[in-house]
C-alpha positions in Angstrom: 24.5 23.0 29.6 26.9 22.0 32.3 24.1 21.1 34.7 22.1 18.9 32.1 25.3 17.0 31.6 25.5 16.3 35.4 22.1 15.1 35.8 22.1 12.6 32.9 25.4 10.9 33.9 24.3 9.5 37.3 20.9 8.2 35.9 22.8 6.5 33.1 25.3 4.7 35.4 22.4 3.7 37.6 20.4 2.2 34.7 23.5 0.2 33.6 23.9 -1.5 37.2 20.1 -2.4 37.2 20.2 -3.8 33.6 23.4 -6.0 34.2 21.9 -7.5 37.5 18.6 -8.3 35.7 20.4 -9.7 32.6 22.5 -11.9 35.0 19.3 -13.2 36.6 17.7 -13.5 33.1 20.4 -15.7 31.8 20.9 -17.7 35.0 17.1 -18.7 34.8 17.0 -19.6 31.1 20.1 -21.8 31.7 18.3 -23.5 34.7 15.4 -24.2 32.5 17.7 -25.6 29.8 19.3 -27.9 32.2 16.0 -29.2 33.7 14.6 -29.6 30.0 17.7 -32.0 29.3 17.2 -34.0 32.5 13.7 -34.4 31.6 14.4 -35.6 28.0 17.0 -38.0 29.3 14.4 -39.4 31.8 11.8 -39.8 29.3 14.4 -41.4 26.7 15.2 -44.0 29.6 11.5 -44.6 30.4 10.5 -45.1 26.7 13.3 -47.7 26.4 15.6 -45.6 24.0 18.5 -45.6 26.4 20.4 -49.1 27.0 19.8 -50.7 30.1 22.5 -51.7 32.7 23.3 -55.4 33.2 24.4 -56.1 36.8 27.3 -58.3 36.9 26.1 -61.3 34.5 26.6 -61.4 30.9 23.8 -63.3 28.9 24.3 -64.2 25.3 21.6 -65.7 22.7 23.1 -68.5 21.3 20.3 -70.1 19.0 16.8 -69.1 18.4 14.0 -71.0 16.4 10.5 -69.9 15.6 7.6 -72.4 16.6 4.8 -70.3 15.7 3.7 -66.8 14.9 4.9 -65.3 18.1 6.3 -68.2 20.0 10.0 -69.1 20.0 12.4 -71.5 21.6 15.9 -69.8 22.5 19.0 -70.9 24.1 20.8 -68.4 26.4 24.4 -68.9 27.5 25.2 -67.7 30.9 28.4 -67.9 32.9 27.6 -71.5 34.2 24.8 -73.0 32.3 23.1 -72.9 29.0 19.2 -72.4 29.4 16.5 -73.5 27.0 13.6 -71.2 27.2 10.3 -70.8 25.5 9.3 -67.4 24.8 5.9 -66.1 24.0 4.3 -62.5 23.9 2.9 -63.1 27.5 5.9 -65.1 29.2 8.9 -66.8 29.2 9.2 -70.4 30.4 12.1 -72.5 31.4 12.2 -75.7 29.5 15.7 -77.1 30.3 19.2 -76.5 31.7 22.2 -77.7 29.6 25.8 -77.8 31.1 28.1 -74.9 29.9 28.9 -75.1 26.1 32.1 -74.7 24.4 32.6 -72.4 21.5 31.2 -73.6 18.2 33.6 -74.2 15.7 33.1 -72.7 12.4 32.6 -75.3 9.6 33.3 -74.6 5.9 29.6 -74.3 5.1 29.2 -71.7 7.9 32.0 -69.4 6.5 31.0 -66.2 4.7 30.7 -66.7 0.8 34.0 -65.9 -1.2 33.9 -63.1 -3.4 33.8 -63.4 -7.2 37.7 -63.0 -7.8 38.3 -65.9 -5.2 35.8 -68.4 -6.8 37.3 -67.6 -10.2 40.8 -68.3 -9.1 39.4 -71.7 -7.4 38.0 -72.6 -10.8 41.1 -71.7 -13.0 43.5 -73.6 -10.6 41.2 -76.6 -10.2 43.2 -80.0 -10.2 42.8 -82.1 -13.2 41.7 -79.4 -15.6 44.2 -79.1 -18.6 45.7 -75.7 -18.9 
């Protein structure tokens, strides 16, 4: 009985060392595959246009746009030093005119957001000239 226990112990210790090493190799290879999969998905997302593109240095702002056809538009783009009037179609963008840099547009009362019902009712109740 004693001789059987001695032969089983070294074999179990040797099998434990081999399985730990192979387990470490397996986990590290799976981790490497997952990282490569994440990088490939990020590359595909950027290539497909899902990721935002970086603008280098200049800020462009769409100020106004009007449709002049089914797929044609005239747009005004504000840049740092000028306002550009551009004609935009499905195939191309054409520079139509350059305007001097514009000042911020003041909000007129008609451009404001509509009042809520409570404010409208209070204005009607407090109207001058109405008997109370």
